[in-house]
C-alpha positions in Angstrom: 211.7 117.3 32.2 213.5 118.8 29.2 217.2 117.8 29.4 219.5 120.4 30.9 221.7 122.0 28.3 224.3 122.7 30.9 224.9 119.0 31.3 225.6 118.3 27.6 227.6 115.2 26.9 229.6 117.0 24.4 230.7 119.4 27.1 231.2 117.1 30.0 232.5 113.9 28.4 236.1 114.1 27.2 236.9 113.0 23.7 238.2 109.5 23.7 241.8 108.8 23.2 242.4 106.9 21.1 239.5 107.9 18.9 236.6 105.5 18.7 234.8 106.7 15.7 237.3 105.6 13.1 236.9 102.0 14.4 233.1 102.1 13.7 232.9 100.6 10.2 229.4 99.0 10.6 226.6 98.7 13.2 228.3 95.5 14.4 231.1 97.6 15.8 228.6 99.7 17.7 227.2 96.5 19.3 230.7 95.3 20.2 231.8 98.5 21.8 232.3 98.2 25.6 229.4 99.9 27.4 231.7 102.3 29.1 232.8 103.7 25.8 229.4 104.6 24.5 229.4 108.1 26.0 232.8 108.7 24.6 231.5 107.7 21.1 228.6 110.1 21.5 231.0 113.0 22.4 233.2 112.2 19.4 230.3 112.1 17.0 229.1 115.5 18.2 232.6 117.0 17.9 232.9 115.6 14.4 229.6 117.0 13.4 230.3 120.4 14.7 233.7 120.7 13.0 232.8 119.0 9.7 229.6 120.9 9.1 231.3 124.2 9.8 232.9 123.7 6.4 230.1 122.1 4.4 226.9 123.4 6.1 224.0 121.1 6.8 221.4 120.2 9.4 223.5 120.5 12.5 220.9 121.1 15.2 218.7 118.1 14.4 221.7 115.7 14.3 223.2 116.9 17.5 219.8 116.1 19.1 219.7 112.5 18.0 223.2 111.3 18.8 222.2 109.1 21.8 219.1 107.9 20.0 221.0 106.8 16.9 223.6 105.0 19.0 221.0 103.2 21.0 219.0 102.1 18.0 222.1 100.5 16.4 223.1 99.0 19.8 219.8 97.2 20.0 218.6 96.5 16.5 220.2 95.0 13.4 220.2 96.9 10.2 219.8 96.3 7.3 217.5 93.4 8.4 215.8 95.7 10.9 214.5 98.9 9.4 214.9 102.4 10.6 212.7 105.0 8.8 213.6 108.6 9.7 211.0 111.2 9.1 212.4 113.8 6.7 215.8 112.1 7.2 217.7 115.3 7.7 218.6 113.9 11.1 220.2 110.8 9.6 223.9 112.1 9.6 224.6 110.1 12.8 223.0 107.0 11.3 225.3 107.4 8.3 228.3 107.7 10.6 227.4 104.5 12.4 226.9 102.5 9.2 230.3 102.9 7.7 230.2 106.4 6.3 231.9 108.3 9.2 235.1 108.9 7.1 232.9 110.6 4.4 230.9 112.9 6.7 233.1 115.9 5.6 231.6 115.4 2.1 228.0 115.8 3.3 225.9 117.8 0.8 228.9 118.3 -1.5 228.9 117.2 -5.1 229.6 113.4 -5.4 229.6 113.3 -1.6 227.1 112.1 1.0 223.6 113.2 0.5 222.1 115.5 3.2 219.2 113.0 3.5 218.9 109.3 3.4 219.1 107.5 0.1 218.4 103.9 -0.7 221.1 104.0 -3.4 223.7 105.2 -0.9 223.7 102.4 1.6 221.9 99.2 2.3 221.3 100.6 5.8 219.1 103.5 4.3 215.9 101.5 3.8 213.8 104.6 2.8 214.7 107.9 1.2 213.0 111.1 2.3 213.3 114.8 2.4 209.7 115.9 3.2 208.0 115.5 6.6 205.2 113.1 7.5 206.3 110.1 5.4 207.9 107.9 8.0 204.9 106.2 9.7 203.1 105.3 6.5 206.3 104.0 4.8 207.4 102.1 7.9 204.0 100.5 8.3 204.1 99.3 4.7 207.5 97.7 5.5 206.0 96.1 8.6 203.0 94.7 6.6 205.4 93.3 4.0 207.4 91.7 6.8 204.3 90.1 8.2 203.3 88.8 4.8 206.7 87.2 4.4 206.6 85.9 8.0 210.0 87.4 8.8 211.2 88.0 12.4 212.5 91.6 12.1 211.7 95.0 13.5 210.6 98.2 12.0 211.2 101.5 13.8 209.8 104.8 12.6 211.5 107.9 14.1 209.4 111.1 13.7 209.8 114.5 15.3 206.9 116.0 17.2 206.3 118.5 14.3 205.5 115.5 12.0 202.5 114.8 14.1 200.9 118.0 12.8 201.2 116.5 9.3 198.2 114.8 7.8 199.9 111.6 6.5 201.3 110.9 10.0 197.8 111.1 11.5 196.4 108.9 8.7 199.1 106.3 9.4 198.4 106.4 13.1 194.8 105.5 12.3 195.8 102.4 10.4 198.7 100.9 12.5 196.8 98.8 14.9 194.6 97.3 12.2 197.7 96.4 10.1 200.3 94.9 12.3 201.1 93.8 15.8 204.8 94.6 15.9 205.7 98.2 15.2 207.7 100.8 17.1 207.2 104.6 16.8 209.8 106.9 18.3 208.4 110.3 18.9 211.4 112.6 19.1 210.1 115.6 20.9 212.3 118.7 20.8 209.5 121.3 20.4 211.0 122.4 17.0 210.8 121.3 13.4 212.4 124.0 11.3 210.8 126.6 13.6 209.0 126.5 16.9 206.1 124.0 16.6 202.6 125.4 16.7 199.0 124.0 17.2 197.1 121.9 19.5 199.3 118.8 19.2 202.4 120.7 19.9 200.7 122.2 23.0 199.6 118.6 24.0 203.1 117.2 23.8 204.4 120.1 25.9 201.7 119.4 28.5 202.9 115.8 28.7 206.5 117.0 29.4 205.3 119.2 32.3 202.4 117.2 33.7 201.9 117.9 37.4 200.1 114.7 38.1 203.2 112.5 38.2 202.9 111.4 41.8 199.2 110.6 41.5 199.5 108.3 38.5 202.9 106.7 39.4 201.2 103.6 41.2 198.8 103.1 38.2 201.7 103.2 35.9 203.6 100.6 37.9 200.5 98.3 38.0 200.2 98.6 34.2 203.8 97.8 33.6 203.8 94.8 36.0 200.7 93.5 34.3 202.3 93.7 30.9 205.9 92.7 31.8 206.0 91.2 35.2 207.7 92.2 38.4 211.1 92.5 36.9 209.9 95.0 34.4 208.1 96.9 37.1 211.4 97.3 38.9 212.9 98.5 35.6 210.1 101.0 35.3 210.9 102.4 38.7 214.6 102.6 37.7 213.6 104.7 34.7 211.5 106.8 36.9 214.4 107.5 39.3 217.1 108.1 36.7 215.3 110.2 34.3 212.7 111.8 36.5 210.1 111.0 33.9 207.0 108.7 33.7 206.3 105.5 32.0 202.6 105.5 31.4 199.8 104.7 28.9 198.5 107.9 27.3 195.0 108.6 26.0 195.8 110.0 22.6 197.9 107.1 21.3 195.9 104.5 23.0 192.8 105.7 21.1 194.8 104.8 18.0 195.6 101.4 19.4 199.3 102.0 20.3 200.7 101.5 23.7 202.4 104.7 24.9 205.6 104.8 26.8 207.3 108.0 28.1 208.3 110.7 28.0 211.9 109.7 28.8 215.2 111.4 28.5 216.4 111.0 24.9 220.0 111.7 25.9 220.4 109.0 28.5 222.0 106.3 26.5 221.8 103.5 29.1 218.0 104.3 29.5 217.4 104.3 25.8 219.2 101.0 25.2 217.2 99.3 28.1 213.9 100.7 26.9 214.5 99.6 23.3 215.4 96.1 24.5 212.2 96.0 26.4 210.0 97.4 23.6 211.4 95.0 20.9 209.9 92.2 22.9 206.3 93.6 22.8 203.7 92.0 20.6 201.7 95.2 20.1 202.4 98.5 18.4 204.1 100.9 20.7 205.1 104.5 20.7 208.1 105.8 22.7 208.1 109.5 23.6 211.6 110.8 24.1 212.6 114.4 25.0 215.6 115.6 23.2 217.4 119.0 22.8 217.9 120.3 19.3 221.5 121.5 19.0 222.6 119.7 22.2 226.3 120.1 22.8 226.9 123.3 20.8 225.9 126.5 22.5 225.2 128.6 19.3 222.9 125.9 18.1 221.0 125.8 21.4 220.6 129.6 21.4 219.5 129.8 17.8 217.8 126.4 16.9 216.0 127.9 13.9 219.2 129.1 12.3 221.1 125.8 13.0 218.3 123.6 11.8 220.0 123.9 8.4 222.6 126.4 7.3 225.7 127.0 5.3 229.3 127.1 6.6 229.8 128.8 10.0 232.6 129.7 12.4 233.0 126.9 15.0 233.9 129.3 17.8 230.7 131.4 17.8 228.5 130.0 15.1 228.7 133.1 13.0 227.9 133.0 9.3 229.0 135.4 6.5 226.5 138.2 5.9 225.4 138.6 2.3 223.2 140.6 0.0 219.4 140.5 0.8 217.9 137.2 -0.4 214.7 136.9 -2.3 213.1 135.4 0.8 214.1 138.4 2.9 212.8 140.9 0.3 209.6 138.9 0.2 209.1 139.0 3.9 209.9 142.7 4.2 207.8 143.7 1.2 204.6 141.8 2.2 204.9 143.1 5.7 205.2 146.6 4.4 202.2 146.1 2.1 200.1 144.7 5.0 200.8 147.8 7.1 198.9 149.7 4.4 196.2 147.1 3.7 194.4 145.4 6.6 193.1 142.7 4.3 196.6 141.3 3.6 197.3 138.2 5.7 200.4 135.9 5.8 200.1 132.1 5.9 202.9 129.5 6.0 203.4 125.9 6.8 206.0 125.7 9.6 208.4 127.9 7.6 208.5 131.4 9.1 212.2 131.5 9.1 212.8 129.9 5.7 210.2 132.1 4.0 211.2 135.2 6.1 207.6 135.6 7.1 209.0 135.9 10.6 209.3 139.6 9.8 205.5 139.7 9.3 205.1 137.6 12.4 207.1 139.9 14.6 205.5 143.1 13.3 201.9 142.1 12.6 201.4 138.9 14.7 197.6 139.2 14.6 197.5 138.7 10.9 200.1 136.0 10.7 199.2 132.2 10.6 201.5 129.3 10.8 199.5 126.1 10.4 202.3 123.6 11.0 203.6 121.0 8.5 200.2 120.9 6.8 200.5 122.3 3.3 197.1 120.9 2.2 195.4 122.5 5.1 197.3 125.8 4.5 195.9 126.0 0.9 192.4 125.3 2.1 192.7 127.7 5.0 193.9 130.4 2.6 190.9 129.6 0.3 188.6 130.2 3.2 190.2 133.5 4.0 189.9 134.6 0.3 186.1 133.8 0.2 185.7 136.4 2.9 187.4 139.2 1.0 190.8 138.8 2.6 194.1 138.9 0.7 196.1 135.9 1.9 199.8 135.4 0.8 200.6 131.7 1.1 204.3 131.2 1.3 205.6 127.6 0.9 208.7 126.2 -0.8 208.1 125.1 -4.3 209.0 121.5 -3.5 206.5 121.5 -0.6 203.7 123.2 -2.5 203.5 120.0 -4.6 201.5 118.5 -1.6 198.8 121.1 -2.0 198.3 120.5 -5.8 194.7 119.2 -5.4 193.7 122.2 -3.3 195.2 124.6 -5.8 193.1 123.0 -8.6 189.9 122.1 -6.8 189.6 124.8 -4.1 191.6 127.8 -5.3 191.5 127.8 -9.1 188.1 126.2 -9.6 186.5 128.8 -7.4 188.6 131.5 -8.8 189.8 132.6 -5.4 192.5 135.3 -5.1 195.0 133.4 -3.1 198.6 134.4 -3.6 200.9 131.4 -4.0 204.5 132.4 -3.2 206.9 129.6 -4.0 210.3 130.1 -2.4 213.2 128.0 -3.7 211.6 128.0 -7.2 214.5 126.5 -9.1 217.6 124.6 -8.1 218.2 124.2 -4.3 221.9 123.1 -4.6 223.3 121.2 -1.7 219.8 120.0 -0.5 219.5 117.9 -3.6 216.5 116.3 -5.4 214.0 116.3 -2.6 214.3 120.1 -2.3 214.9 121.3 -5.9 211.9 123.4 -7.0 212.1 122.2 -10.5 208.5 121.2 -11.2 206.1 124.0 -10.3 205.8 125.5 -13.8 204.7 122.1 -15.0 202.2 121.5 -12.2 200.7 125.0 -12.4 200.7 126.1 -16.1 197.9 123.9 -17.2 195.5 125.2 -14.4 192.8 127.4 -15.9 192.7 131.0 -14.7 195.9 130.9 -12.7 198.5 133.7 -13.2 202.1 132.6 -12.8 205.1 134.9 -12.9 208.8 135.1 -12.2 211.0 138.2 -11.9 214.4 138.8 -13.5 215.7 140.7 -10.5 214.7 142.0 -7.0 213.3 145.3 -8.3 210.9 143.5 -10.6 210.1 141.0 -7.9 208.7 143.6 -5.5 206.6 145.0 -8.4 205.2 141.6 -9.0 204.4 141.1 -5.3 202.7 144.5 -5.3 200.7 143.5 -8.4 199.6 140.3 -6.7 198.6 142.3 -3.6 196.2 144.4 -5.7 194.9 141.6 -7.9 191.6 140.2 -6.7 190.2 138.6 -9.9 191.6 135.1 -9.3 194.6 133.1 -8.1 198.2 134.3 -8.7 201.5 132.5 -8.2 205.1 133.6 -8.1 208.3 131.6 -8.1 211.6 132.9 -6.9 215.0 131.4 -6.3 216.9 130.5 -3.2 219.5 133.2 -2.2 220.2 136.6 -3.5 219.7 137.9 -7.1 221.4 140.5 -9.1 221.4 143.2 -6.3 218.9 145.4 -8.1 217.4 147.7 -5.5 213.6 147.9 -5.3 211.9 151.2 -6.0 210.7 153.4 -3.1 207.2 152.9 -4.5 206.5 149.6 -6.4 204.6 149.8 -9.7 201.8 147.7 -10.9 202.6 145.4 -13.8 200.1 144.7 -16.6 199.0 141.1 -16.4 200.4 139.0 -19.2 202.8 141.6 -20.6 206.5 140.9 -20.9 209.4 143.2 -21.5 211.2 143.6 -24.8 214.7 144.5 -23.7 216.0 144.6 -27.3 214.6 143.7 -30.7 216.5 141.5 -33.2 216.1 139.9 -36.6 218.4 136.8 -36.3 218.1 135.3 -32.9 215.4 135.6 -30.2 216.4 134.9 -26.7 213.7 134.5 -23.9 215.2 134.3 -20.4 212.8 133.5 -17.6 213.5 134.9 -14.1 216.9 134.2 -12.7 218.0 132.8 -16.1 217.6 136.1 -17.7 221.3 136.9 -16.9 222.4 133.9 -18.9 220.3 135.1 -21.8 221.9 138.5 -21.6 225.4 137.0 -21.6 224.5 134.8 -24.6 223.2 137.9 -26.4 226.4 139.7 -25.8 228.5 136.9 -27.3 226.2 136.6 -30.4 226.5 140.3 -31.0 230.3 140.0 -31.2 229.7 137.6 -34.1 227.6 140.2 -35.8 224.1 138.7 -35.2 221.0 140.8 -34.6 219.7 139.5 -31.3 216.3 140.0 -29.7 216.0 139.7 -26.0 212.8 139.2 -24.0 212.1 139.2 -20.3 208.8 137.3 -20.3 207.8 138.1 -16.7 204.7 135.9 -17.1 204.8 132.2 -17.4 201.0 132.3 -17.7 199.5 134.1 -19.5 202.3 134.4 -22.0 202.7 137.7 -23.8 201.8 136.0 -27.1 201.8 139.3 -29.1 205.4 140.1 -28.1 206.8 136.6 -28.4 205.2 136.0 -31.7 206.3 139.3 -33.2 210.0 138.6 -32.3 209.8 134.9 -33.2 208.5 135.6 -36.7 211.7 137.5 -37.5 214.2 135.1 -36.0 216.2 132.3 -37.5 216.3 130.5 -34.1 214.8 131.0 -30.7 216.3 130.0 -27.4 214.5 129.8 -24.0 216.1 129.7 -20.6 214.5 128.4 -17.4 215.5 127.1 -13.9 213.0 124.2 -14.3 212.8 120.8 -15.9 212.3 121.1 -19.7 209.5 118.6 -19.7 206.2 120.5 -19.5 208.2 123.6 -18.6 208.4 127.3 -19.8 210.2 126.4 -23.1 207.5 123.8 -23.9 204.9 126.5 -23.5 206.7 128.7 -26.1 206.8 125.7 -28.6 203.1 125.2 -28.1 202.5 128.9 -28.7 204.5 128.9 -31.9 202.9 125.7 -33.2 199.4 127.0 -32.6 200.3 130.1 -34.7 202.0 128.2 -37.5 205.5 129.5 -36.8 208.2 126.9 -37.6 211.2 128.7 -36.3 213.4 126.2 -34.5 213.5 126.4 -30.7 216.4 125.5 -28.5 215.9 125.2 -24.8 218.2 125.6 -21.8 216.8 123.9 -18.6 217.1 120.8 -16.5 216.8 117.3 -18.0 213.9 114.8 -17.4 215.5 113.3 -14.3 216.0 114.0 -10.6 219.0 116.3 -10.4 221.7 115.3 -7.8 222.9 117.6 -5.0 225.9 119.9 -5.3 226.9 123.5 -5.9 224.7 125.2 -8.5 227.6 126.1 -10.8 228.8 122.5 -10.9 225.3 121.1 -11.6 224.6 123.7 -14.3 227.8 122.9 -16.0 227.1 119.1 -15.8 223.6 119.5 -17.3 224.2 122.2 -19.9 222.7 125.2 -18.2 225.5 127.4 -19.5 226.2 130.2 -21.9 228.5 128.0 -23.8 225.9 125.3 -24.3 223.3 127.9 -25.4 225.8 129.3 -27.9 226.5 125.9 -29.3 222.8 125.1 -29.8 222.0 128.4 -31.3 225.1 128.5 -33.7 224.2 125.0 -34.9 220.9 126.5 -36.2 222.4 129.6 -37.8 224.1 130.1 -41.2 227.9 129.7 -41.1 228.4 133.4 -42.0 226.7 136.2 -40.0 224.2 138.3 -42.0 226.3 141.3 -41.5 229.4 139.7 -42.9 
């Protein structure tokens, strides 16, 4: 019952002439479009996505999979009065195009352009902003409850992928829907993928529904049910669905236990069927879930062949989907290193939360599958699961993006740190995440980890030191450790053939100085080096520290250099509030050192999306700004003059 990729609308339906998409200025235009032009609109939307995103990058696969669904929703419902809440919202590009933003789709994820997710501040049709999975059902239910309180006659539709149903908040919301409202529509968009292949019992359950062999046996019962609810005319409509989509309309045990009436699975690429089904469901006076089967990447063969890659990617070649090769990323070095370590140490295990591709633990998965665990989009469970492993003498590496590790904060405090368990927290995308924007920037992990007793936190200045840190973590069993590392490649420093153990809490004095002390954390060390070079030209004596450890700080090293300096400057790819620089100020204050401290880092606000160089320039994360701050604290004439 999975749609046939060989019959993709983008391949079989010719592009309309004249073009339809430029005429779509609002959802009203979608409603007024003649029915025989809907498939042409879908083909044009796909073509536009494929060509536009080849220049900007973005979430191509998910959006190609929801073209018909998005058109059908806007054909039947009326935003902004009716509410569409998309889980994660990375599949909202088509929604943006149908709500007056089609002419800006080529600016998606670009500075000052459209955001890659939905934003309440971007359009009145974006009723809820998101970027993390599992939020849609709870938020939509809150909107439905508010509607009921205000006695309004509107609809709320939550659109969630099957992977979102492995997420705790989704299941918590399901448990509450029937007790809260009588009018609520959940669309389960089932494509068997989130960012990677879905895992777990729920994913297997949905797959079983798609391939159920008892179709003939339960067909009559389904017809009786539909006739009882909707009458004879609706029963005939159900048979039409059955014939056209070769799927089944039937109540299902799982959702009925939660008090939701289940419909499906149906073909999520059959526009006529989707429109008819939504017209029917909007009349129901009970919470319902519609299970649709879609194809991630539909209409573009490279995306069909590599759905993981095309979930979200940078610019690509339209003809074959090829992307430019680059230097090894921190993620790739992480995946390779931990896998190599595990081949020598049977206690090392790898755990991730639906991110084997993004964290590059797919290397571990392919080479040591028996010690690899993907728990689905369930970061809290992942942290607890790793805790359990650690209690039994195992050495788990838990790899989750910094922005998603926020969800597991309570477990890090209560279960990992309080019990002093040697769980290795590996936070990919620690720092700016550029085009993905504020939902994905990893700018808060220093703040939410540095106050936790007993937790060791570190960041490397380059790839060589990064592998040394991973090796140190692999061999440290006295408590929890954490490492943050940026998106993309670093300096190109080649790791040693044999990594070395680092002394816990010991930084690196690159050079000593008596006028200025620069402390550059991790990926910002290069900026500190460049600042030092400029200050030396002016004749200043400059100290340069690679701190390595965020916690514990190398107090002896930092204090010895700080006592000599006229000014100190810290650098971090993190918000300044409660960040690394703040910890330096605390250390100096506790030791009675009054040397002024200037800090380079992100402001106390949610940083917009855009290319990192643009954002750094806008917010003062530059050598020029560092020099201006430092020079303002120095005497007007260099000591050597």
